[in-house]
C-alpha positions, 0 to 999 in steps of 0.5 A: 500500500502506498504511503498517503502522508509525508513525514516531516522531520523538524531539525535545525539546519546546523544539526548535521549529526542529527540530519545524518542519523535521520537520513541513515534511518530513512534512506533504505525505507520506501518512505516519503519524508523531508526535513522541515528547517527549524529556526533557533530561538536566537533567530526569531527577530525575522518572525517576531511580528507574527507573535502577538505578545499582548494577546498571549498575555491577555489570553493565557497570562504568561509569555513564551520563551524565545525557543518556544516562540521559534517553535510557534 
C-alpha cells in the first residue's frame, strides 16, 4: 500500500549529526519524508511580528520563551 502522508522531520539546519542519523534511518525505507528547517530561538527577530505578545498575555497570562516562540 502506498504511503498517503509525508513525514516531516523538524531539525535545525546546523544539526548535521542529527540530519545524518535521520537520513541513515530513512534512506533504505520506501518512505516519503523531508526535513522541515527549524529556526533557533536566537533567530526569531525575522518572525517576531507574527507573535502577538499582548494577546498571549491577555489570553493565557504568561509569555513564551524565545525557543518556544521559534517553535510557534
